[in-house]
Biotite code that builds the C-alpha atoms (Angstrom):
import biotite.structure as struc

atoms = struc.array([
    struc.Atom([-91.185, -110.930, 11.097], chain_id="A", res_id=1, res_name="UNK", atom_name="CA", element="C"),
    struc.Atom([-94.109, -111.909, 13.224], chain_id="A", res_id=2, res_name="UNK", atom_name="CA", element="C"),
    struc.Atom([-97.402, -112.110, 12.364], chain_id="A", res_id=3, res_name="UNK", atom_name="CA", element="C"),
    struc.Atom([-99.837, -110.062, 14.516], chain_id="A", res_id=4, res_name="UNK", atom_name="CA", element="C"),
    struc.Atom([-103.722, -110.058, 14.816], chain_id="A", res_id=5, res_name="UNK", atom_name="CA", element="C"),
    struc.Atom([-105.639, -106.776, 15.641], chain_id="A", res_id=6, res_name="UNK", atom_name="CA", element="C"),
    struc.Atom([-108.964, -107.126, 16.661], chain_id="A", res_id=7, res_name="UNK", atom_name="CA", element="C"),
    struc.Atom([-111.892, -104.533, 16.187], chain_id="A", res_id=8, res_name="UNK", atom_name="CA", element="C"),
    struc.Atom([-115.474, -105.151, 16.681], chain_id="A", res_id=9, res_name="UNK", atom_name="CA", element="C"),
    struc.Atom([-117.785, -102.541, 15.332], chain_id="A", res_id=10, res_name="UNK", atom_name="CA", element="C"),
    struc.Atom([-116.104, -98.551, 15.722], chain_id="A", res_id=11, res_name="UNK", atom_name="CA", element="C"),
    struc.Atom([-114.382, -99.845, 18.960], chain_id="A", res_id=12, res_name="UNK", atom_name="CA", element="C"),
    struc.Atom([-111.221, -99.164, 17.015], chain_id="A", res_id=13, res_name="UNK", atom_name="CA", element="C"),
    struc.Atom([-108.081, -98.562, 19.708], chain_id="A", res_id=14, res_name="UNK", atom_name="CA", element="C"),
    struc.Atom([-105.454, -96.331, 19.135], chain_id="A", res_id=15, res_name="UNK", atom_name="CA", element="C"),
    struc.Atom([-103.194, -97.548, 21.589], chain_id="A", res_id=16, res_name="UNK", atom_name="CA", element="C"),
    struc.Atom([-103.263, -101.232, 20.590], chain_id="A", res_id=17, res_name="UNK", atom_name="CA", element="C"),
    struc.Atom([-101.815, -99.811, 17.152], chain_id="A", res_id=18, res_name="UNK", atom_name="CA", element="C"),
    struc.Atom([-99.548, -97.609, 19.291], chain_id="A", res_id=19, res_name="UNK", atom_name="CA", element="C"),
    struc.Atom([-97.940, -100.487, 20.633], chain_id="A", res_id=20, res_name="UNK", atom_name="CA", element="C"),
    struc.Atom([-97.658, -102.508, 17.254], chain_id="A", res_id=21, res_name="UNK", atom_name="CA", element="C"),
    struc.Atom([-95.857, -99.667, 16.187], chain_id="A", res_id=22, res_name="UNK", atom_name="CA", element="C"),
    struc.Atom([-93.479, -100.154, 18.855], chain_id="A", res_id=23, res_name="UNK", atom_name="CA", element="C"),
    struc.Atom([-93.076, -104.052, 17.981], chain_id="A", res_id=24, res_name="UNK", atom_name="CA", element="C"),
    struc.Atom([-92.352, -102.731, 14.508], chain_id="A", res_id=25, res_name="UNK", atom_name="CA", element="C"),
    struc.Atom([-89.268, -100.658, 15.530], chain_id="A", res_id=26, res_name="UNK", atom_name="CA", element="C"),
    struc.Atom([-87.601, -103.897, 16.585], chain_id="A", res_id=27, res_name="UNK", atom_name="CA", element="C"),
    struc.Atom([-88.804, -106.068, 13.706], chain_id="A", res_id=28, res_name="UNK", atom_name="CA", element="C"),
    struc.Atom([-90.781, -106.181, 10.200], chain_id="A", res_id=29, res_name="UNK", atom_name="CA", element="C"),
    struc.Atom([-94.456, -107.011, 10.853], chain_id="A", res_id=30, res_name="UNK", atom_name="CA", element="C"),
    struc.Atom([-97.315, -108.460, 9.080], chain_id="A", res_id=31, res_name="UNK", atom_name="CA", element="C"),
    struc.Atom([-100.781, -107.343, 10.705], chain_id="A", res_id=32, res_name="UNK", atom_name="CA", element="C"),
    struc.Atom([-104.169, -109.386, 10.133], chain_id="A", res_id=33, res_name="UNK", atom_name="CA", element="C"),
    struc.Atom([-106.961, -106.862, 11.527], chain_id="A", res_id=34, res_name="UNK", atom_name="CA", element="C"),
    struc.Atom([-110.239, -108.617, 12.223], chain_id="A", res_id=35, res_name="UNK", atom_name="CA", element="C"),
    struc.Atom([-112.760, -106.659, 11.775], chain_id="A", res_id=36, res_name="UNK", atom_name="CA", element="C"),
    struc.Atom([-116.354, -107.428, 13.367], chain_id="A", res_id=37, res_name="UNK", atom_name="CA", element="C"),
    struc.Atom([-119.521, -106.507, 13.048], chain_id="A", res_id=38, res_name="UNK", atom_name="CA", element="C"),
    struc.Atom([-121.409, -104.941, 16.443], chain_id="A", res_id=39, res_name="UNK", atom_name="CA", element="C"),
    struc.Atom([-124.170, -106.440, 17.764], chain_id="A", res_id=40, res_name="UNK", atom_name="CA", element="C"),
    struc.Atom([-126.742, -103.553, 19.324], chain_id="A", res_id=41, res_name="UNK", atom_name="CA", element="C"),
    struc.Atom([-128.143, -105.404, 22.110], chain_id="A", res_id=42, res_name="UNK", atom_name="CA", element="C"),
    struc.Atom([-127.410, -103.938, 25.740], chain_id="A", res_id=43, res_name="UNK", atom_name="CA", element="C"),
    struc.Atom([-129.063, -106.973, 27.747], chain_id="A", res_id=44, res_name="UNK", atom_name="CA", element="C"),
    struc.Atom([-126.795, -109.354, 26.345], chain_id="A", res_id=45, res_name="UNK", atom_name="CA", element="C"),
    struc.Atom([-123.704, -110.522, 27.980], chain_id="A", res_id=46, res_name="UNK", atom_name="CA", element="C"),
    struc.Atom([-123.114, -113.207, 26.377], chain_id="A", res_id=47, res_name="UNK", atom_name="CA", element="C"),
    struc.Atom([-124.026, -112.087, 22.964], chain_id="A", res_id=48, res_name="UNK", atom_name="CA", element="C"),
    struc.Atom([-122.499, -114.319, 20.720], chain_id="A", res_id=49, res_name="UNK", atom_name="CA", element="C"),
    struc.Atom([-124.177, -117.429, 22.458], chain_id="A", res_id=50, res_name="UNK", atom_name="CA", element="C"),
    struc.Atom([-127.839, -115.954, 22.067], chain_id="A", res_id=51, res_name="UNK", atom_name="CA", element="C"),
    struc.Atom([-126.842, -114.851, 18.265], chain_id="A", res_id=52, res_name="UNK", atom_name="CA", element="C"),
    struc.Atom([-126.072, -118.628, 17.336], chain_id="A", res_id=53, res_name="UNK", atom_name="CA", element="C"),
    struc.Atom([-129.082, -119.782, 19.361], chain_id="A", res_id=54, res_name="UNK", atom_name="CA", element="C"),
    struc.Atom([-131.925, -116.969, 18.426], chain_id="A", res_id=55, res_name="UNK", atom_name="CA", element="C"),
    struc.Atom([-132.075, -115.744, 14.402], chain_id="A", res_id=56, res_name="UNK", atom_name="CA", element="C"),
    struc.Atom([-134.420, -113.017, 15.087], chain_id="A", res_id=57, res_name="UNK", atom_name="CA", element="C"),
    struc.Atom([-131.667, -111.053, 17.170], chain_id="A", res_id=58, res_name="UNK", atom_name="CA", element="C"),
    struc.Atom([-129.469, -110.896, 13.921], chain_id="A", res_id=59, res_name="UNK", atom_name="CA", element="C"),
    struc.Atom([-131.070, -108.149, 12.468], chain_id="A", res_id=60, res_name="UNK", atom_name="CA", element="C"),
    struc.Atom([-129.735, -106.196, 15.874], chain_id="A", res_id=61, res_name="UNK", atom_name="CA", element="C"),
    struc.Atom([-126.292, -107.097, 13.936], chain_id="A", res_id=62, res_name="UNK", atom_name="CA", element="C"),
    struc.Atom([-124.767, -103.522, 12.885], chain_id="A", res_id=63, res_name="UNK", atom_name="CA", element="C"),
    struc.Atom([-122.106, -103.552, 9.943], chain_id="A", res_id=64, res_name="UNK", atom_name="CA", element="C"),
    struc.Atom([-118.385, -102.566, 9.951], chain_id="A", res_id=65, res_name="UNK", atom_name="CA", element="C"),
    struc.Atom([-118.013, -98.595, 9.774], chain_id="A", res_id=66, res_name="UNK", atom_name="CA", element="C"),
    struc.Atom([-116.210, -98.295, 6.662], chain_id="A", res_id=67, res_name="UNK", atom_name="CA", element="C"),
    struc.Atom([-113.993, -95.193, 8.251], chain_id="A", res_id=68, res_name="UNK", atom_name="CA", element="C"),
    struc.Atom([-112.309, -98.123, 10.831], chain_id="A", res_id=69, res_name="UNK", atom_name="CA", element="C"),
    struc.Atom([-110.984, -100.106, 8.303], chain_id="A", res_id=70, res_name="UNK", atom_name="CA", element="C"),
    struc.Atom([-109.683, -96.931, 6.073], chain_id="A", res_id=71, res_name="UNK", atom_name="CA", element="C"),
    struc.Atom([-108.350, -95.961, 9.594], chain_id="A", res_id=72, res_name="UNK", atom_name="CA", element="C"),
    struc.Atom([-106.499, -99.199, 9.867], chain_id="A", res_id=73, res_name="UNK", atom_name="CA", element="C"),
    struc.Atom([-104.899, -99.355, 6.220], chain_id="A", res_id=74, res_name="UNK", atom_name="CA", element="C"),
    struc.Atom([-103.799, -96.177, 6.397], chain_id="A", res_id=75, res_name="UNK", atom_name="CA", element="C"),
    struc.Atom([-102.258, -96.472, 9.720], chain_id="A", res_id=76, res_name="UNK", atom_name="CA", element="C"),
    struc.Atom([-100.386, -99.417, 8.457], chain_id="A", res_id=77, res_name="UNK", atom_name="CA", element="C"),
    struc.Atom([-99.447, -97.743, 5.106], chain_id="A", res_id=78, res_name="UNK", atom_name="CA", element="C"),
    struc.Atom([-97.775, -94.616, 7.216], chain_id="A", res_id=79, res_name="UNK", atom_name="CA", element="C"),
    struc.Atom([-96.261, -96.812, 9.361], chain_id="A", res_id=80, res_name="UNK", atom_name="CA", element="C"),
    struc.Atom([-94.745, -99.337, 6.065], chain_id="A", res_id=81, res_name="UNK", atom_name="CA", element="C"),
    struc.Atom([-96.668, -101.878, 8.019], chain_id="A", res_id=82, res_name="UNK", atom_name="CA", element="C"),
    struc.Atom([-97.687, -104.882, 5.464], chain_id="A", res_id=83, res_name="UNK", atom_name="CA", element="C"),
    struc.Atom([-101.523, -105.576, 6.442], chain_id="A", res_id=84, res_name="UNK", atom_name="CA", element="C"),
    struc.Atom([-104.500, -108.080, 5.643], chain_id="A", res_id=85, res_name="UNK", atom_name="CA", element="C"),
    struc.Atom([-108.190, -107.124, 6.534], chain_id="A", res_id=86, res_name="UNK", atom_name="CA", element="C"),
    struc.Atom([-110.544, -109.696, 7.287], chain_id="A", res_id=87, res_name="UNK", atom_name="CA", element="C"),
    struc.Atom([-114.426, -108.355, 8.085], chain_id="A", res_id=88, res_name="UNK", atom_name="CA", element="C"),
    struc.Atom([-116.318, -110.922, 10.023], chain_id="A", res_id=89, res_name="UNK", atom_name="CA", element="C"),
    struc.Atom([-120.101, -110.755, 11.045], chain_id="A", res_id=90, res_name="UNK", atom_name="CA", element="C"),
    struc.Atom([-120.498, -110.879, 14.804], chain_id="A", res_id=91, res_name="UNK", atom_name="CA", element="C"),
    struc.Atom([-122.320, -114.491, 14.295], chain_id="A", res_id=92, res_name="UNK", atom_name="CA", element="C"),
    struc.Atom([-119.094, -115.552, 13.404], chain_id="A", res_id=93, res_name="UNK", atom_name="CA", element="C"),
    struc.Atom([-117.315, -114.991, 16.899], chain_id="A", res_id=94, res_name="UNK", atom_name="CA", element="C"),
    struc.Atom([-116.898, -118.543, 18.183], chain_id="A", res_id=95, res_name="UNK", atom_name="CA", element="C"),
    struc.Atom([-114.480, -121.167, 19.452], chain_id="A", res_id=96, res_name="UNK", atom_name="CA", element="C"),
    struc.Atom([-113.358, -122.792, 16.091], chain_id="A", res_id=97, res_name="UNK", atom_name="CA", element="C"),
    struc.Atom([-112.330, -119.133, 14.225], chain_id="A", res_id=98, res_name="UNK", atom_name="CA", element="C"),
    struc.Atom([-110.300, -117.671, 16.774], chain_id="A", res_id=99, res_name="UNK", atom_name="CA", element="C"),
    struc.Atom([-108.758, -121.761, 17.482], chain_id="A", res_id=100, res_name="UNK", atom_name="CA", element="C"),
    struc.Atom([-107.754, -121.439, 13.476], chain_id="A", res_id=101, res_name="UNK", atom_name="CA", element="C"),
    struc.Atom([-106.901, -117.729, 13.059], chain_id="A", res_id=102, res_name="UNK", atom_name="CA", element="C"),
    struc.Atom([-104.386, -117.841, 16.441], chain_id="A", res_id=103, res_name="UNK", atom_name="CA", element="C"),
    struc.Atom([-102.996, -121.248, 15.557], chain_id="A", res_id=104, res_name="UNK", atom_name="CA", element="C"),
    struc.Atom([-101.319, -119.397, 12.467], chain_id="A", res_id=105, res_name="UNK", atom_name="CA", element="C"),
    struc.Atom([-100.509, -116.328, 14.162], chain_id="A", res_id=106, res_name="UNK", atom_name="CA", element="C"),
    struc.Atom([-97.361, -114.936, 16.829], chain_id="A", res_id=107, res_name="UNK", atom_name="CA", element="C"),
    struc.Atom([-99.574, -112.475, 18.826], chain_id="A", res_id=108, res_name="UNK", atom_name="CA", element="C"),
    struc.Atom([-103.047, -111.252, 18.935], chain_id="A", res_id=109, res_name="UNK", atom_name="CA", element="C"),
    struc.Atom([-103.232, -107.329, 20.432], chain_id="A", res_id=110, res_name="UNK", atom_name="CA", element="C"),
    struc.Atom([-106.763, -106.649, 22.023], chain_id="A", res_id=111, res_name="UNK", atom_name="CA", element="C"),
    struc.Atom([-107.903, -103.360, 23.664], chain_id="A", res_id=112, res_name="UNK", atom_name="CA", element="C"),
    struc.Atom([-108.425, -103.700, 27.481], chain_id="A", res_id=113, res_name="UNK", atom_name="CA", element="C"),
    struc.Atom([-111.082, -101.211, 27.717], chain_id="A", res_id=114, res_name="UNK", atom_name="CA", element="C"),
    struc.Atom([-112.638, -100.945, 24.398], chain_id="A", res_id=115, res_name="UNK", atom_name="CA", element="C"),
    struc.Atom([-113.193, -104.987, 22.895], chain_id="A", res_id=116, res_name="UNK", atom_name="CA", element="C"),
    struc.Atom([-117.226, -105.289, 22.453], chain_id="A", res_id=117, res_name="UNK", atom_name="CA", element="C"),
    struc.Atom([-117.486, -102.217, 25.410], chain_id="A", res_id=118, res_name="UNK", atom_name="CA", element="C"),
    struc.Atom([-120.839, -101.403, 23.852], chain_id="A", res_id=119, res_name="UNK", atom_name="CA", element="C"),
    struc.Atom([-122.587, -104.816, 25.222], chain_id="A", res_id=120, res_name="UNK", atom_name="CA", element="C"),
    struc.Atom([-120.644, -105.383, 28.568], chain_id="A", res_id=121, res_name="UNK", atom_name="CA", element="C"),
    struc.Atom([-118.132, -102.198, 29.369], chain_id="A", res_id=122, res_name="UNK", atom_name="CA", element="C"),
    struc.Atom([-116.973, -104.220, 32.194], chain_id="A", res_id=123, res_name="UNK", atom_name="CA", element="C"),
    struc.Atom([-113.644, -105.761, 31.898], chain_id="A", res_id=124, res_name="UNK", atom_name="CA", element="C"),
    struc.Atom([-112.551, -108.128, 31.120], chain_id="A", res_id=125, res_name="UNK", atom_name="CA", element="C"),
    struc.Atom([-116.390, -109.217, 29.824], chain_id="A", res_id=126, res_name="UNK", atom_name="CA", element="C"),
    struc.Atom([-117.164, -112.859, 28.412], chain_id="A", res_id=127, res_name="UNK", atom_name="CA", element="C"),
    struc.Atom([-115.677, -111.763, 24.839], chain_id="A", res_id=128, res_name="UNK", atom_name="CA", element="C"),
    struc.Atom([-112.350, -110.954, 26.248], chain_id="A", res_id=129, res_name="UNK", atom_name="CA", element="C"),
    struc.Atom([-112.552, -113.949, 28.532], chain_id="A", res_id=130, res_name="UNK", atom_name="CA", element="C"),
    struc.Atom([-113.574, -116.247, 25.648], chain_id="A", res_id=131, res_name="UNK", atom_name="CA", element="C"),
    struc.Atom([-110.249, -114.758, 23.364], chain_id="A", res_id=132, res_name="UNK", atom_name="CA", element="C"),
    struc.Atom([-108.231, -116.022, 26.812], chain_id="A", res_id=133, res_name="UNK", atom_name="CA", element="C"),
    struc.Atom([-109.595, -119.535, 26.792], chain_id="A", res_id=134, res_name="UNK", atom_name="CA", element="C"),
    struc.Atom([-109.691, -120.038, 22.759], chain_id="A", res_id=135, res_name="UNK", atom_name="CA", element="C"),
    struc.Atom([-106.617, -118.413, 21.665], chain_id="A", res_id=136, res_name="UNK", atom_name="CA", element="C"),
    struc.Atom([-103.550, -120.470, 20.651], chain_id="A", res_id=137, res_name="UNK", atom_name="CA", element="C"),
    struc.Atom([-101.414, -117.868, 20.613], chain_id="A", res_id=138, res_name="UNK", atom_name="CA", element="C"),
    struc.Atom([-100.237, -115.018, 23.348], chain_id="A", res_id=139, res_name="UNK", atom_name="CA", element="C"),
    struc.Atom([-102.717, -112.454, 23.747], chain_id="A", res_id=140, res_name="UNK", atom_name="CA", element="C"),
    struc.Atom([-101.848, -109.274, 24.637], chain_id="A", res_id=141, res_name="UNK", atom_name="CA", element="C"),
    struc.Atom([-104.575, -106.881, 25.873], chain_id="A", res_id=142, res_name="UNK", atom_name="CA", element="C"),
    struc.Atom([-103.412, -103.063, 25.672], chain_id="A", res_id=143, res_name="UNK", atom_name="CA", element="C"),
    struc.Atom([-104.917, -99.964, 28.185], chain_id="A", res_id=144, res_name="UNK", atom_name="CA", element="C"),
    struc.Atom([-106.169, -97.103, 26.419], chain_id="A", res_id=145, res_name="UNK", atom_name="CA", element="C"),
    struc.Atom([-103.980, -94.709, 28.581], chain_id="A", res_id=146, res_name="UNK", atom_name="CA", element="C"),
    struc.Atom([-100.517, -95.446, 27.342], chain_id="A", res_id=147, res_name="UNK", atom_name="CA", element="C"),
    struc.Atom([-97.353, -96.469, 29.846], chain_id="A", res_id=148, res_name="UNK", atom_name="CA", element="C"),
    struc.Atom([-94.081, -96.511, 29.751], chain_id="A", res_id=149, res_name="UNK", atom_name="CA", element="C"),
    struc.Atom([-92.697, -100.192, 30.517], chain_id="A", res_id=150, res_name="UNK", atom_name="CA", element="C"),
    struc.Atom([-90.889, -99.981, 34.123], chain_id="A", res_id=151, res_name="UNK", atom_name="CA", element="C"),
    struc.Atom([-90.981, -103.647, 34.931], chain_id="A", res_id=152, res_name="UNK", atom_name="CA", element="C"),
    struc.Atom([-91.886, -107.249, 34.115], chain_id="A", res_id=153, res_name="UNK", atom_name="CA", element="C"),
    struc.Atom([-93.773, -109.377, 36.526], chain_id="A", res_id=154, res_name="UNK", atom_name="CA", element="C"),
    struc.Atom([-94.682, -113.182, 35.766], chain_id="A", res_id=155, res_name="UNK", atom_name="CA", element="C"),
    struc.Atom([-97.076, -115.286, 37.547], chain_id="A", res_id=156, res_name="UNK", atom_name="CA", element="C"),
    struc.Atom([-96.160, -118.725, 38.097], chain_id="A", res_id=157, res_name="UNK", atom_name="CA", element="C"),
    struc.Atom([-97.478, -121.818, 39.696], chain_id="A", res_id=158, res_name="UNK", atom_name="CA", element="C"),
    struc.Atom([-95.199, -124.661, 38.868], chain_id="A", res_id=159, res_name="UNK", atom_name="CA", element="C"),
    struc.Atom([-98.113, -125.803, 36.209], chain_id="A", res_id=160, res_name="UNK", atom_name="CA", element="C"),
    struc.Atom([-96.757, -126.378, 32.225], chain_id="A", res_id=161, res_name="UNK", atom_name="CA", element="C"),
    struc.Atom([-99.129, -123.410, 31.649], chain_id="A", res_id=162, res_name="UNK", atom_name="CA", element="C"),
    struc.Atom([-97.016, -120.627, 33.251], chain_id="A", res_id=163, res_name="UNK", atom_name="CA", element="C"),
    struc.Atom([-93.816, -122.231, 31.887], chain_id="A", res_id=164, res_name="UNK", atom_name="CA", element="C"),
    struc.Atom([-95.285, -121.663, 28.598], chain_id="A", res_id=165, res_name="UNK", atom_name="CA", element="C"),
    struc.Atom([-96.250, -118.362, 29.220], chain_id="A", res_id=166, res_name="UNK", atom_name="CA", element="C"),
    struc.Atom([-93.332, -117.210, 30.197], chain_id="A", res_id=167, res_name="UNK", atom_name="CA", element="C"),
    struc.Atom([-91.355, -119.021, 27.298], chain_id="A", res_id=168, res_name="UNK", atom_name="CA", element="C"),
    struc.Atom([-93.609, -117.663, 24.802], chain_id="A", res_id=169, res_name="UNK", atom_name="CA", element="C"),
    struc.Atom([-93.039, -114.174, 26.704], chain_id="A", res_id=170, res_name="UNK", atom_name="CA", element="C"),
    struc.Atom([-89.481, -114.730, 26.140], chain_id="A", res_id=171, res_name="UNK", atom_name="CA", element="C"),
    struc.Atom([-89.642, -115.756, 22.263], chain_id="A", res_id=172, res_name="UNK", atom_name="CA", element="C"),
    struc.Atom([-92.152, -112.972, 21.446], chain_id="A", res_id=173, res_name="UNK", atom_name="CA", element="C"),
    struc.Atom([-90.503, -109.969, 23.400], chain_id="A", res_id=174, res_name="UNK", atom_name="CA", element="C"),
    struc.Atom([-86.769, -110.224, 23.744], chain_id="A", res_id=175, res_name="UNK", atom_name="CA", element="C"),
    struc.Atom([-86.437, -106.392, 23.492], chain_id="A", res_id=176, res_name="UNK", atom_name="CA", element="C"),
    struc.Atom([-87.634, -106.035, 27.098], chain_id="A", res_id=177, res_name="UNK", atom_name="CA", element="C"),
    struc.Atom([-84.968, -108.539, 28.689], chain_id="A", res_id=178, res_name="UNK", atom_name="CA", element="C"),
    struc.Atom([-83.049, -105.319, 30.534], chain_id="A", res_id=179, res_name="UNK", atom_name="CA", element="C"),
    struc.Atom([-85.938, -104.817, 32.227], chain_id="A", res_id=180, res_name="UNK", atom_name="CA", element="C"),
    struc.Atom([-86.209, -105.773, 36.435], chain_id="A", res_id=181, res_name="UNK", atom_name="CA", element="C"),
    struc.Atom([-88.283, -108.922, 36.449], chain_id="A", res_id=182, res_name="UNK", atom_name="CA", element="C"),
    struc.Atom([-89.962, -110.506, 39.185], chain_id="A", res_id=183, res_name="UNK", atom_name="CA", element="C"),
    struc.Atom([-91.591, -113.708, 39.061], chain_id="A", res_id=184, res_name="UNK", atom_name="CA", element="C"),
    struc.Atom([-94.006, -114.457, 41.693], chain_id="A", res_id=185, res_name="UNK", atom_name="CA", element="C"),
    struc.Atom([-95.293, -118.208, 42.850], chain_id="A", res_id=186, res_name="UNK", atom_name="CA", element="C"),
    struc.Atom([-99.145, -117.512, 43.559], chain_id="A", res_id=187, res_name="UNK", atom_name="CA", element="C"),
    struc.Atom([-100.605, -120.473, 45.080], chain_id="A", res_id=188, res_name="UNK", atom_name="CA", element="C"),
    struc.Atom([-103.498, -121.067, 47.909], chain_id="A", res_id=189, res_name="UNK", atom_name="CA", element="C"),
    struc.Atom([-101.660, -123.767, 49.946], chain_id="A", res_id=190, res_name="UNK", atom_name="CA", element="C"),
    struc.Atom([-98.910, -123.939, 52.716], chain_id="A", res_id=191, res_name="UNK", atom_name="CA", element="C"),
    struc.Atom([-96.009, -124.617, 52.001], chain_id="A", res_id=192, res_name="UNK", atom_name="CA", element="C"),
    struc.Atom([-93.557, -122.010, 51.537], chain_id="A", res_id=193, res_name="UNK", atom_name="CA", element="C"),
    struc.Atom([-91.707, -123.910, 48.311], chain_id="A", res_id=194, res_name="UNK", atom_name="CA", element="C"),
    struc.Atom([-91.584, -122.450, 44.920], chain_id="A", res_id=195, res_name="UNK", atom_name="CA", element="C"),
    struc.Atom([-91.912, -125.943, 42.623], chain_id="A", res_id=196, res_name="UNK", atom_name="CA", element="C"),
    struc.Atom([-88.812, -126.472, 40.216], chain_id="A", res_id=197, res_name="UNK", atom_name="CA", element="C"),
    struc.Atom([-86.779, -123.453, 41.793], chain_id="A", res_id=198, res_name="UNK", atom_name="CA", element="C"),
    struc.Atom([-83.551, -123.840, 40.399], chain_id="A", res_id=199, res_name="UNK", atom_name="CA", element="C"),
    struc.Atom([-84.783, -124.567, 37.012], chain_id="A", res_id=200, res_name="UNK", atom_name="CA", element="C"),
    struc.Atom([-86.965, -121.747, 36.862], chain_id="A", res_id=201, res_name="UNK", atom_name="CA", element="C"),
    struc.Atom([-84.218, -119.348, 38.431], chain_id="A", res_id=202, res_name="UNK", atom_name="CA", element="C"),
    struc.Atom([-82.057, -120.902, 35.063], chain_id="A", res_id=203, res_name="UNK", atom_name="CA", element="C"),
    struc.Atom([-84.300, -119.924, 32.682], chain_id="A", res_id=204, res_name="UNK", atom_name="CA", element="C"),
    struc.Atom([-84.996, -116.579, 33.758], chain_id="A", res_id=205, res_name="UNK", atom_name="CA", element="C"),
    struc.Atom([-81.448, -115.615, 34.247], chain_id="A", res_id=206, res_name="UNK", atom_name="CA", element="C"),
    struc.Atom([-81.106, -116.741, 30.947], chain_id="A", res_id=207, res_name="UNK", atom_name="CA", element="C"),
    struc.Atom([-83.175, -114.190, 29.404], chain_id="A", res_id=208, res_name="UNK", atom_name="CA", element="C"),
    struc.Atom([-83.625, -111.019, 32.007], chain_id="A", res_id=209, res_name="UNK", atom_name="CA", element="C"),
    struc.Atom([-80.970, -109.047, 33.295], chain_id="A", res_id=210, res_name="UNK", atom_name="CA", element="C"),
    struc.Atom([-82.135, -108.811, 36.700], chain_id="A", res_id=211, res_name="UNK", atom_name="CA", element="C"),
    struc.Atom([-84.539, -111.699, 37.841], chain_id="A", res_id=212, res_name="UNK", atom_name="CA", element="C"),
    struc.Atom([-86.344, -112.339, 40.983], chain_id="A", res_id=213, res_name="UNK", atom_name="CA", element="C"),
    struc.Atom([-88.665, -114.754, 42.670], chain_id="A", res_id=214, res_name="UNK", atom_name="CA", element="C"),
    struc.Atom([-91.758, -114.027, 45.582], chain_id="A", res_id=215, res_name="UNK", atom_name="CA", element="C"),
    struc.Atom([-93.784, -116.384, 46.795], chain_id="A", res_id=216, res_name="UNK", atom_name="CA", element="C"),
    struc.Atom([-97.303, -114.318, 47.137], chain_id="A", res_id=217, res_name="UNK", atom_name="CA", element="C"),
    struc.Atom([-100.232, -116.883, 48.778], chain_id="A", res_id=218, res_name="UNK", atom_name="CA", element="C"),
    struc.Atom([-103.743, -116.342, 47.814], chain_id="A", res_id=219, res_name="UNK", atom_name="CA", element="C"),
    struc.Atom([-107.161, -117.449, 48.084], chain_id="A", res_id=220, res_name="UNK", atom_name="CA", element="C"),
    struc.Atom([-108.451, -115.775, 45.571], chain_id="A", res_id=221, res_name="UNK", atom_name="CA", element="C"),
    struc.Atom([-108.654, -117.132, 42.008], chain_id="A", res_id=222, res_name="UNK", atom_name="CA", element="C"),
    struc.Atom([-105.403, -117.332, 40.077], chain_id="A", res_id=223, res_name="UNK", atom_name="CA", element="C"),
    struc.Atom([-104.501, -116.488, 36.493], chain_id="A", res_id=224, res_name="UNK", atom_name="CA", element="C"),
    struc.Atom([-101.695, -118.311, 34.750], chain_id="A", res_id=225, res_name="UNK", atom_name="CA", element="C"),
    struc.Atom([-99.888, -116.005, 32.853], chain_id="A", res_id=226, res_name="UNK", atom_name="CA", element="C"),
    struc.Atom([-97.188, -113.422, 32.150], chain_id="A", res_id=227, res_name="UNK", atom_name="CA", element="C"),
    struc.Atom([-98.342, -109.725, 32.768], chain_id="A", res_id=228, res_name="UNK", atom_name="CA", element="C"),
    struc.Atom([-96.959, -106.380, 32.758], chain_id="A", res_id=229, res_name="UNK", atom_name="CA", element="C"),
    struc.Atom([-97.643, -103.937, 35.941], chain_id="A", res_id=230, res_name="UNK", atom_name="CA", element="C"),
    struc.Atom([-100.063, -101.244, 35.337], chain_id="A", res_id=231, res_name="UNK", atom_name="CA", element="C"),
    struc.Atom([-99.681, -101.770, 30.949], chain_id="A", res_id=232, res_name="UNK", atom_name="CA", element="C"),
    struc.Atom([-100.204, -104.303, 28.857], chain_id="A", res_id=233, res_name="UNK", atom_name="CA", element="C"),
    struc.Atom([-101.169, -107.649, 30.021], chain_id="A", res_id=234, res_name="UNK", atom_name="CA", element="C"),
    struc.Atom([-99.373, -110.926, 28.553], chain_id="A", res_id=235, res_name="UNK", atom_name="CA", element="C"),
    struc.Atom([-101.552, -114.122, 28.307], chain_id="A", res_id=236, res_name="UNK", atom_name="CA", element="C"),
    struc.Atom([-101.014, -117.242, 26.614], chain_id="A", res_id=237, res_name="UNK", atom_name="CA", element="C"),
    struc.Atom([-104.065, -118.997, 28.772], chain_id="A", res_id=238, res_name="UNK", atom_name="CA", element="C"),
    struc.Atom([-106.605, -118.422, 32.143], chain_id="A", res_id=239, res_name="UNK", atom_name="CA", element="C"),
    struc.Atom([-107.202, -121.244, 34.076], chain_id="A", res_id=240, res_name="UNK", atom_name="CA", element="C"),
    struc.Atom([-108.535, -120.740, 37.599], chain_id="A", res_id=241, res_name="UNK", atom_name="CA", element="C"),
    struc.Atom([-107.833, -123.200, 40.588], chain_id="A", res_id=242, res_name="UNK", atom_name="CA", element="C"),
])
């Protein structure tokens, strides 16, 4: 059994995120903890959580959690025989301490690529999504609102401890996808064509995937250390820039 965190703010309920939970339920029993945050209706705030902690006048702009949102979650869990827990939080509870504790005792967090805090900042990944990726102590899966079948796995690797941790976490979390074609891309802004610890990397991925190959991709852009799907859910254990 896995414990999964399902995150929703206000009425930004992700149908596709829950559909992915149902897919995981096909392989093993789940305990899903729905964490529901009230919405902050302040469109000009990009980093509303910081502002709310430092300006008491903004608390009046916070709206409660629509009852139908929680009812939808509970009904979907009951319909699909999924064990569940409901936790309601004010927007001011959104902070590093809260998420570090919650994710420390979870196997996976699932969020929406599009709808997370969409009313505050629709440009994704917004500050709230980036905060979750930085703060989470468990893997995070961001799911698109348009359902897509899995066809391939791409793992971004830079030789660091964080990237190998993301890889091992993915293998432990989703062993059911080991039959998919998998490419592991070395991404680093440097002249060398050598992939760090290539032999060990090949040993590990060949032990977990039926069809895996390493590649080199040089880039001057920011590097996100993560394991992710192409055009489908994004899986991350941490986000770093170089």
